[in-house]
N, C-alpha and C positions, 0 to 999 in steps of 0.2 A: 505494500500499500504504499501510497505518497507520504512524504512525514507531514506532519501537520503542522508542525511551527511556523513550515514553507507555504503552506496551503493557508494560513492565518493570517502570513505578509500580506500574499496574494490580493486575497481579500480587503485588508486593509487598506493596500495599495486601490486598488480598482475602486473603492468605496471615496477612497479621498479626490482620486481623479475625477469623480461623477460632479456635472457643474447646476445641475438639475433634477428634479424628482425624477422623472421619467429616466436619466441616465444611471440612476441610482437603483432603480427596479432592474432594472437589468441588470446590473452588476450583480443583487441580489440573489437572482433567477440562476446566474453562473456557478453560484457555491450553495444557496439553500434552496432552489426550486427543486421539481422533481426530476431534472436531469443533471442537478449540478454535480457537484465533485466531493463535496460531503455528504449528498445524498447518495451517492454512489458507491462511499465507503462504509454507509451504514447500513447499505444492503448489499454489502459482503462478507457481513459479520455470519450471515448462516454458512459460510464455509470455511468458520473456524471451530478450533474444539472450543470445550466448555470453558474454559481456564483461559484460551485465550479472548475469548467471547468476551469476558468478565472482564480484561484488561482493557480491551480495544475499544469496548461500549464507554467505561467510563474513561477513557480518553477522549473518543470524538462527542462525549456530550460535554466534556471542557472546552474543547474546541468549537462548537457550534453556538453555547454560550457568548466564549469570545466575541465571535465572528456578531452575532445578532446584540453584541454591546456597540461592537464599530458602528454597526449599521446604522443602530436609532441615535448614537451620537453624530452622525452623517446627518442624518435625515433632519436633528434637530439643529444643525449648523447651517442648511439649507433654507430651514424655514424661519431661523434668526438675518441671512443674508437677505431674505426676500423682502424682511420686515422693513429691516434698516435703510432697502431701496425705497420702498414708497415712502417711508416716513421724510428720506429725503426728496424725494420728488413732491410732498405734500407740505414742505416748512412752509413759514409763514413766516413772512419777511415786516417784522416787527418795526420798520421804520418806514411802512407805506403809511400813511395818511388814512383814516380813518373810516369808512364809507357810514354816511348818515342816514339813520332810520329812519324811511320814509314813513310820513303819518298818510293812512285811508281815510279817503272823503267819502260825503254822500252824493249821489248821484242826482243829478239837476232833476231829471223825473221822478225819483221818489221821493226827494224835497218837498218839491209839489204837493204830492201825495201827502206827508207828513202835514204840512201848513195846511191842507185842506180839511186831515183829521181836526187838525185843533180847531179852527176855525166853527166845524159843526159842531163837535163834542161842546163848545160852548154854549151854542145852545138847544142841547138835549139830546142831539142825537145820538144814537151809536155806530158803531162802526163794526161790519161783519165782513167775515172774509168766510170762501169755497170755496169749492172743485173747480179745476182748470178743464178736468175733461169732464164734462156735464151730459145729462141723456137728453135726447131729443125733446121729450117732455117739459122739461122745466129750461130748455133754450127757448122752445119755439110755442110748442101746444098752448102750455099754461099762460102763454103771452099775449092768447087769443091769435096767434099765428098760425093754425091748423096745416097738415100736409096738404101740398100742393096751392097754397095760400100765394101768388105773387109776392108778395113783398119779401118771402123768404130768400127770393133772388138779391134782395137788397143787402142782405146779411150772407152771402155765401160764404162759407167756412171749412174748416179741415178737420178732416176724420182721423181718428187711429182704428186699428186693426182689431176694437172690442166691439162688443154688442151686449144691449140691455135685455132684460126678460122677453122682451117680444121679440127680438132677431133683426133688432134696428143698430146701426154702428154708432159709438158712441162720436159725438163731435166734441173738437175745443171750442168753448164757448165764445161765440162771437160779439157778447156783450155780458156786465155782470148785472144784468135785468137776472140772470135766474137766482142771485141771493135774495132778491126781493121778496117772490116768493117764497125758499127755503127757510127765510127769516118769519116771513107773515103767517108760515104756517107753524112755526113754534113756539110763536111769544101773543100776550094777549092784547088785544086794541086796547087805545094808541099806539099808532107803531111811528117812531122818527128814527130811520137809517140811512146807512150812507153803506154803498160796497164798491173799492175801488180795490182796484186788479188787473192784472195782464189780461187780455182778450186776443184773438185771433181773427182773423180775415184775408182773403186771397187781394191783397190790394199793396202797390207799391211804388212810390215815387215820392220827391222831394215832400211832399206833406202827407205821404200814407205808408205805411207801414203792416206786413202783414201780420207781426203782433207788435201791439201798443197797451198802453194802459187807459181804463177811463174808470170813471166815478159814477156811480148809480145812485140818486137819492128817492127818499119812499116816504112822503109823510102820510098815514093813514087817520081817519079819526069821524068822527060824529060832524063837526062844523069845518072841517078843512076846507078850504075856496082857493079860487085861482088867484084872487087876490093874496092870498099867504104864500101862493107859489111865487108873484109879481117881488112881494116884500122879502122874502128868504133869499130869492136867489137876486137880488140887486144888491141888496147887503152884503151876501158871500162876495159878489163881484168888486166892490168897494174895498172891503178887507182883504181881498186877495191881491190886489192890483196898490194896495195903501194908495187910494185917492179917491175923494168923491167929484172929482172932476169926469167925471163918464154918466154917460145916459143908456140906456137899456129898452129894448122896444122885443115885444112879441108880434112873430108873425103868424098869421095860418099854415099849418102843415098835416102833412097825415103819418102818424105812426099807430100800426093795429093794436099796442095796447094803452094807447092812451086816446080819449074823446071829447073837448075837444083838445088836438095836437098843436102846439106851435114851435117854430123856430125862433132859440132865440139869440138875439141880436147886439151888442152894445159897441160905443163911438166913445173914444176919447174927445174931450174938448179942450184937451190941451196938452202938448208936447209933439213927438215926431208923426203919430199915428192921428192925429188932430183932423176930425170931420170925416175918416173912413170906416163905413161900416164893417163889422168881426162877426162872422157867425162862431159863436161860443156854445150853443148847446142846444139838445134837442129836448124839450118839455110837452105835460101837458096833465089833464085830469085824468087820472086812473081809469083806463074802460072798467064799466060793470061785470063784462064776462073774466077779467085777469082780477079783478077784487073778490068775488065767488070763487076763483082758485086759492085764494088766498085763504078761504076757509070764511071769508066772513060774509053780510048781507050786503049788497050793494044799496039798498035802500034804508041804510041807518048807517054803513060806513063810504064818506067819500076822501077823496084825499090827489095829490098829486105825485107825477115822480119826474126826473130829470136824468140826462146822462150827459156826461160832457167827457171830452178827452183830457189826459193830461200832459200829453206832449204840446195838444192845440192851445193849454194854458200856461205851459212852459214855455213855448216859442215866444207868445203876447207878452209875458214876464219880461222875458229878456233879450227880445229883440232879435232872436236867432230866425233864420229864414229858412232851413233844411230841415226836415224831421230825421232826414239817416246819419245828420252829426251827433245824435245820441246815443246810436248803435257802432259807432265804427271804433271804437274803445282810445280814443288818442287825448292822450292823456296831457296836450297842449290846451285842448278843447276842455277835457273836463274840471282842471286843476282852477281853472279863472272861475269857477262858482264855490270854491273851498277854503278862499284866503281867508 
């Protein structure tokens, strides 16, 4: 048999020359693998006598332990070398100037939503939130907009591959009006609530986006009149724009969920937009069919509803002429609202 001391020396030399874990494992196989030198010597014990087998077995066992110790030592060395190289590559240059921690800010549209919530809370309105994936019934039918009604085309929306219990696809809500129905069916009259949130329609240009924000308002009671709508919404606009130098008009219009229905316009009486009428909202007295879907009697409960685009209000407040700026993520644009 090969001299064991020579075999151990060869193994240590082979391990020392290995500069990578894979090379080290190849060197291990040469001595300790199934066809390795030491393994072959251990298989040869079967040919020896009993006395020779005992003596040689002890020697081989000692040699195996020494080779394994050398192997583990080299593995540890390679691991330490790898760690040292990584630490050197990731070392910090403490002489470099520090990086300023950037502070986040509130998006201008969300700032508008927060401001609107504050104004309406101050006059007794609740703020409601609800699902953005709605049912057809809450999105349309409950709002006096039954299947095949032509007004549905005005609110053409997106659908997801989920169905309700009747087998209809679920739409992404085209307005936050469904929350009026949800809230009214779970609260007792009188009802005063606004519902701000994201909405979705197939529309995109400088003043429209497929995803936009809207706030719906609802006041239902026994003696809520159209004059209350005029007073509440006019006061809201003056508080939102922080000026009394504006006038508001209500033009006859059509919406399936209100009767009578109006478009709300405003005009500044001073400043750069002086003398120009600006469409700001849709509103009207809640249709009796919608009141019934609230679970209320339209003979005793009446009221008004309105819907306004938050991006529209934000654009008018800050003088922005392209709605798409809100969604491009340009920090140069967004930072000016958080100084």
